[in-house]
N, C-alpha and C positions, 0 to 999 in steps of 0.2 A: 392491442399490445398486452393487455392484462393477462390473457391466457398464455401467450408466448412468454411473458416475463416470469410467470409463476411456474410454468411447466417445462419449457424448453430451455430458456436462458440459463437457469442454474446448472443444467446438465452440460451445456456448452462450456460454461465457465469452469466447471469441475474438470472436464476433459482437457480443455486447453491449458489450464493453469497447473495441472498435475503431471505435465510431461517431465521425464527424468532430468533433463538439464535444468529445468526451472526448480525442481525439488532440490537439486544439488545446490543451487544458489540459496534457497531457503535454509538449507542445512549449514551453509557457510555463515549466515548472519544472525538468524533468529536465536541460537543458543547464547549469543553474547548479551542478550537483553535480560537483565536481572533487576530485582527489586520490584518497585511498583511500575508496571509496564502497561502502556496503552497501545493496543493494536488498532490502527485506523483502517477501516475497510476489511474487517476480519472475514467477511464472505462465508464460505462453507467450512472454514477452519483448517485449511491445508497447512498452516504453520504450526498448529497446536502440538504436534508430536515432537517438535524440535525445541520446545521450551524446557528448561530445567525446572520441573514442577516443585522441587524442594527450595528453589531460590527465586521464585517469581510470584508476584501477586498481580494477576492478569485481569485487565479490563478490555473488553472487545467492543468496538464501535462500528455499527453498520446499519443503515436505514432499511435494508432489504430483508424483511422477515422470512421471505422464501429461501434466503441463503443462510441466515443465522440459525435457523432451526437445525440445519445440518451441523453447524459449528457446535451448538449446544450438545447434540448427540455425540459428536466426536469427543468433546471435553469429558462427558460422562464416561465414555469408554476408556479414556486415558486416565480417569480419576484426577482430572485437572480442574481445580476450582476456577470459575470465571464469572466476572460480573459483566453482563451484556447491556449495552446502551443502544437502543434502536433509533439512533439519530444520525444525521449526516455530519461530516467533519467541520462544516462552517460554524457550528455553534456547539462546542463541547461542554457538557454540563459538569465541569470540574473547576476547582479553585486554581488560581495561579500557582505555578511551580509544584503541581501535585504529583508528578510522575518522575521517576528516575530515568526512564527510557521510553522511546517510541519505536514502533515497528510499522512500516508502511510498504507493502509489497503489491505492485501492480494495482495501485489505488488512485494515485494522483491523476491518472488518465481519465477517470470517470467522475470525479467530484465536480459538480456544476461550477461552483465558485472556488477554484483551487487556491487562489491567492488568499482569500479569507480563511480557508481551512488551514493553510500553512501558518498564517498569523496565529490562529488558535493553537496549533501544535506548539509553536514557539512559546506561547503564553503558558501552557500547562506543563511544560517540561522544566525541570530544575536547571539552574545555571550549572553548566558542566555536563548536563544530561545529553544523551546521544539519541540521534534519529538514525535507525538502520533502514535503508531504503533499497528497493529493487523496482525499477520502473522501465517500461518501454516508451518510446516516443520519437521525437523528430530526428530524422536521419541527417547526418552532416553531408551526405552526398546529394548534390543538387537535383539530379534526375529522380532519385528515389523520393526526395522531399516533395517534388512536384506531384508525384503519384500519390503520396500521402494526402496532400491537399485535395486532390481530385476525388479520392476514394472516401475521405473522412465523413462527408455528410451521410452516405449510405451506411458506412461502418458504424457510426454512432447509433443508427436506428436498430441495427441487428445485434449490437454488442453492448447494450445497456448504457448508452451514453459515453462509451469509451472514445477518447480522442487519440489520433495518431500523431499529432503535430506539436504536442507539448514537450518542452525541454525540461526534464525534471531537475537537473542540476542547477539550471538558471533560476527556476522557481524557488527551489530550496534556499539558494544563496540570497535571493531577493527578499526572503522572509527574515533574514538576519542570521541564519545558521552559517557556521564555518564548516566547509566540507573538508574533513580530515583525511579521508581516503576515498578514492573513486576509480572505477574502471568502466569503460564503455566498449561495447563489442556487439557484433552481429552474432546471433545464435542461428542454427540451421532453420530454414523455413523462409516464407515470403518476406523479403526485406522491408516491405512497408510496415511490417508488424513485429520485426524481430531485432530491432536495434535497442539494446539494453544498456541502461545506466544503473550501476549499483555501487553502494558504498556506505560510509558512515559520516554523518554530519553532527556537529556539536553546537549546543547553545553556549555562547560565551559565558564564562564564569564571573566576569566582572563587566561593569558598564563604564566605558571611557567617557 
């Protein structure tokens, strides 16, 4: 898997995640993230062109050096300053309430301990701070959900640990975020992989 992960998987991720409809979703959410921003799972940097570089202090987090090298090159081409952290989301090396906003696009599907990662995201975002998310995952349709369960073991092997059966909205809410806006929809393509959930979640500004 080493050669595959280093040479083939980055190209597959780049091709799959740069489809026009996916880029349109990125353009809808990413420009809203301003101030000190942490992007979890920055990958090859497909979101970078959508940040307002005059109003963002960006930190990118991703353990896959074979992907982040592309992101760093993109950032240089865009003249966008970025601090890169080569770690997974389960242990974010940042102080509590360090960021104004979080960006997470097609990432929760592949983090090994997604519950811990979301707890970390909640910890490092300021009260009132927003999480902008775009994720694929568990279909609400029983027949498709069954196929997702059947296919997932092989899918994870060829897609870098990506899960088909995670419900992003439930995971985000369980971590303590309030989902302020959200839309769920199928995009064109195989329905086991194209049920999308995207929106904005907020860390409560006060503790009850």
